[in-house]
C-alpha positions in Angstrom: -17.3 -104.5 -43.9 -17.8 -102.1 -41.0 -15.1 -99.9 -39.7 -16.7 -99.1 -36.3 -19.4 -100.4 -34.0 -21.5 -97.3 -34.8 -25.1 -98.4 -35.3 -25.6 -95.6 -38.0 -22.7 -96.8 -40.1 -25.0 -98.9 -42.4 -27.2 -95.9 -43.0 -24.2 -93.6 -43.7 -23.0 -96.0 -46.5 -26.4 -95.9 -48.3 -26.8 -93.7 -51.3 -29.1 -90.7 -50.8 -32.7 -91.3 -51.9 -34.0 -88.8 -54.5 -36.3 -86.1 -53.1 -39.9 -85.7 -54.2 -40.3 -83.8 -57.5 -41.0 -80.1 -57.1 -44.3 -78.7 -58.3 -44.0 -77.2 -61.8 -44.5 -73.5 -62.2 -47.9 -72.0 -63.3 -48.3 -71.7 -67.0 -47.1 -68.4 -68.6 -49.8 -65.9 -69.3 -52.2 -67.4 -66.6 -53.4 -65.4 -63.7 -51.3 -67.5 -61.3 -48.0 -67.0 -63.2 -45.4 -65.7 -60.8 -47.5 -66.3 -57.7 -45.3 -67.6 -54.8 -48.2 -69.4 -53.3 -49.1 -71.5 -56.4 -49.0 -75.3 -55.6 -50.4 -76.8 -58.8 -54.0 -75.6 -58.5 -55.5 -72.1 -58.5 -56.3 -70.7 -55.0 -59.6 -69.3 -54.1 -58.3 -65.9 -52.9 -55.3 -64.4 -54.7 -52.9 -62.3 -52.7 -50.6 -61.6 -55.6 -51.9 -58.1 -56.0 -51.1 -57.4 -52.3 -47.5 -58.5 -52.9 -46.8 -55.9 -55.5 -44.9 -52.8 -54.6 -46.5 -49.4 -55.1 -44.5 -48.7 -58.2 -46.2 -51.6 -60.0 -43.6 -54.3 -60.0 
């Protein structure tokens, strides 16, 4: 049953589709652990050292 003549009403009644699963984090202890650019495979050039602050964090 429709309440209006809005063409999007059918779409608004549908349940939201689940989003694609996120990429799991890099394994602990690996070189890529904690890298914000990790997408499931190791990159060729690592910029993780450049992202660290001068105090070593």
